[in-house]
C-alpha positions in Angstrom: -0.2 297.0 81.0 -1.8 300.1 79.6 -0.7 302.4 76.8 0.8 305.7 77.9 -1.5 307.5 75.5 -4.8 306.6 73.9 -4.4 307.3 70.2 -8.1 307.1 69.6 -9.3 309.3 72.4 -6.7 312.0 72.1 -8.0 314.7 69.7 -4.8 315.3 67.8 -3.7 311.7 67.7 -7.1 310.6 66.7 -7.2 313.1 63.8 -3.7 312.0 62.6 -4.4 308.3 62.8 -7.6 308.8 60.7 -5.4 310.3 58.0 -2.9 307.5 58.3 -5.8 305.0 58.0 -7.0 306.7 54.8 -3.4 306.5 53.4 -3.2 302.9 54.4 -6.4 302.1 52.5 -4.9 303.6 49.3 -1.8 301.4 49.7 -4.0 298.3 50.5 -6.0 298.9 47.4 -2.9 299.4 45.2 -1.6 296.7 42.8 1.1 295.7 45.4 0.1 292.1 46.3 -1.6 292.0 49.6 0.5 289.0 50.7 3.6 291.1 50.1 2.0 293.9 52.1 1.5 291.5 55.0 5.1 290.3 54.9 6.5 293.8 54.7 4.5 295.1 57.7 5.3 292.1 59.8 9.1 292.3 59.0 9.4 296.0 59.8 7.4 295.5 63.0 9.7 292.7 64.1 12.8 294.8 63.4 11.3 297.7 65.4 10.2 295.5 68.3 6.6 296.6 68.0 4.6 293.9 69.7 1.3 295.4 68.9 2.0 295.6 65.1 3.6 292.2 65.0 0.5 290.8 66.6 -1.9 292.7 64.4 -0.1 292.0 61.1 0.4 288.3 61.7 -3.3 287.9 62.6 -4.5 289.9 59.7 -2.2 287.9 57.3 -3.6 284.6 58.6 -7.2 286.0 58.3 -6.4 286.9 54.6 -5.2 283.3 53.9 -1.4 283.6 54.6 0.3 280.4 55.8 1.6 280.4 59.4 4.8 278.7 58.2 5.7 281.7 56.0 4.9 284.1 58.8 7.0 282.2 61.2 9.9 282.4 58.8 9.7 286.1 57.9 12.4 286.9 60.5 14.7 284.4 58.7 13.6 285.0 55.2 17.1 284.9 53.7 17.4 281.2 54.6 13.7 280.2 54.1 12.7 278.6 50.8 9.1 279.6 50.9 9.4 283.2 49.6 9.4 284.3 45.9 12.2 286.4 44.5 9.8 289.3 44.4 8.9 288.9 48.1 12.6 288.6 48.9 13.3 291.9 47.1 10.4 293.5 49.0 11.7 292.2 52.4 15.2 293.4 51.6 13.9 296.9 50.7 11.9 296.8 53.9 14.9 296.0 56.0 17.0 298.6 54.3 14.3 301.2 54.6 13.6 300.4 58.2 17.3 300.4 59.2 18.0 303.5 57.1 20.0 305.1 59.9 22.4 302.2 59.8 23.5 302.9 56.2 25.5 306.0 55.5 24.0 306.5 52.1 20.5 305.2 52.7 19.1 302.4 50.6 21.8 301.0 48.3 21.2 301.2 44.5 21.4 297.4 44.1 18.6 296.9 46.6 16.4 299.4 44.8 17.3 297.9 41.4 16.4 294.4 42.6 13.0 295.6 43.8 12.5 297.5 40.5 13.0 294.2 38.6 10.0 292.7 40.4 7.6 295.6 40.8 6.4 298.4 38.5 6.5 302.0 39.4 3.0 302.1 41.0 3.8 299.0 43.1 7.2 300.5 44.1 5.5 303.7 45.2 3.0 301.6 47.3 5.9 299.6 48.7 7.9 302.6 49.7 4.9 304.3 51.3 3.9 301.1 53.1 7.4 300.8 54.6 7.4 304.4 55.7 3.9 304.1 57.2 4.6 300.9 59.1 7.7 302.4 60.5 5.7 305.4 61.7 3.1 303.2 63.3 5.8 301.1 64.9 7.4 304.1 66.4 4.1 305.5 67.7 3.2 302.1 69.4 6.6 301.5 70.9 6.8 305.1 72.3 3.4 304.8 74.0 3.9 301.1 75.0 0.8 299.9 73.2 0.1 296.4 74.7 0.1 293.4 72.3 -1.9 290.3 72.2 -5.5 291.4 72.2 -5.9 292.5 68.6 -8.7 290.8 66.6 -8.3 290.5 62.8 -10.0 293.4 61.0 -10.4 295.3 64.2 -9.6 298.7 62.5 -11.2 298.0 59.1 
């Protein structure tokens, strides 16, 4: 299986993905816990059916020290006992932000307020930007049918 479009060789796509990478670095370097960042990117990728990002973010999470058990349970986080209340709030915001078209009024106030109990304004900004960015990456990869399975941790660092 080959991707329909090479994002790195195409001049416009290459330029845009470089900007995305720079924005991603700003989020990665933010005070939002890296473990939360991994959970968020993995969950959004699962929801969007992006095999490439699911592969990438699970491998990067393990390389950063995340436990496989937690990663295996991200899809069932509501029933899993291994996530903190803050992580649950981030995962709920991720789901609501990823499935934004499913809700008539966008992200409900109670979901936002729960996240705001666990994260300060800078962390919330990073979380919202991360959710928006991973959804963009997921859509790019799904549209071009980017193959999954060959990613190596840190490949794009």
